[in-house]
Residue, then its C-alpha position, 0 to 999 in steps of 0.5 A: m606408852n612413853k616409857r616403851r618408846i624410850i626403852s626401845r630407843i635405848l635398846v636400839s641406840p647401840i645398833i644405830l651408834a655402830l652403824l654411824i661409826f661404820s659409815y664414818g669409818l668408810g667415809c674416812l677410808k674413802h678420803f684417805v684413798k683419794y688423798i693417796r691417789y690424787g696427791g692431797e686434792w681429794v677435797t676439790y676432785t670430782k671425776g668429771d673435772p678434766k684438770r687437776m691443780e697440778d695441771i693448772y699450776k703447770l699451765l700458769k707457769e708456762q704462760s708466765q714464762t712466755i710473758e716474761q720472754k716477751r717482756d724481755e724481748i720488748i725491753n731489749y728491742n733496739f727501736g731501729e738503731 
């Protein structure tokens, strides 16, 4: 009884191995397509996300420029002179 199970597992193992390799290959292909399509952001990208990292970076850059402009206005203010 035990020998039959072992032999059947040995006989089926190449098919299982081929299925595993095929599924990993498809997964790699899927990640590669996301890498090309979304500029390397495939790890954090989900279809429900409205913003991507590039959009967030641009927003932060704009806000930091606005803060620097306000800081310069305060520094250069005459204080009524």
